[in-house]
C-alpha positions in Angstrom: 84.7 98.2 56.4 84.4 99.1 60.1 86.4 97.0 62.6 86.4 97.3 66.4 89.4 96.3 68.5 88.8 96.0 72.3 92.0 96.1 74.4 92.0 95.2 78.1 94.6 94.6 80.7 95.1 90.9 81.3 93.7 89.3 84.4 96.3 89.6 87.2 97.7 92.9 85.9 97.0 95.8 88.4 94.4 98.2 87.0 94.8 101.5 89.0 92.4 103.4 86.7 89.7 100.7 87.1 90.2 100.8 90.9 89.9 104.6 90.9 86.6 104.3 88.9 85.3 101.7 91.3 86.2 103.9 94.3 84.5 106.9 92.7 81.4 105.0 91.9 81.2 103.8 95.6 81.6 107.4 96.7 78.7 108.4 94.5 76.5 105.8 96.2 76.8 103.0 93.7 77.7 100.4 96.4 77.1 97.3 94.3 80.2 97.6 92.1 82.7 95.1 93.2 85.3 95.5 90.5 86.1 97.6 87.4 88.5 96.8 84.6 89.2 99.8 82.3 90.3 99.4 78.7 90.1 101.0 75.3 88.2 100.6 72.1 89.9 101.3 68.8 87.6 101.8 65.7 89.3 101.1 62.4 88.0 101.8 59.0 89.8 99.3 56.8 89.6 98.4 53.1 87.1 95.7 52.1 88.8 92.4 52.1 91.0 93.1 55.1 91.3 89.8 57.0 91.0 89.3 60.8 94.5 88.0 60.7 95.7 91.3 59.3 93.9 93.2 62.0 95.4 90.8 64.6 98.9 91.6 63.2 98.1 95.4 63.7 97.2 94.6 67.3 100.3 92.5 67.9 102.6 95.1 66.4 101.1 98.4 67.5 97.6 98.6 69.0 98.1 96.4 72.1 101.0 95.7 74.5 100.6 92.0 74.5 102.8 91.5 77.5 100.1 93.1 79.7 97.1 93.4 77.5 94.7 91.1 75.6 92.5 92.1 72.7 89.5 91.0 70.7 88.7 91.9 67.1 85.1 92.5 66.1 84.5 92.3 62.4 81.2 92.2 60.4 
C-alpha cells in the first residue's frame, strides 16, 4: 500500500530555503510570489493493513522533527 507523508516547518519557524526560493523566483521575473514554505514528501510502501496510527508513530519517532515540523499522512 502506498502512503505519502508531507512534512513542513511549523508556522513561525524561519524557513531560509523557502525564502531563498522566493527570492530566486523574484529574480527570474515571477513577482507575484509573496511567500514560500519548503518541505519534503516521503513516499512509503507499507504492508496492507498498516494503520494511519502506525504511520503517525513513524512520523513522531523518525520522519518528522515534531518540535519544528508538522506532518500530514495521505493514505488510500
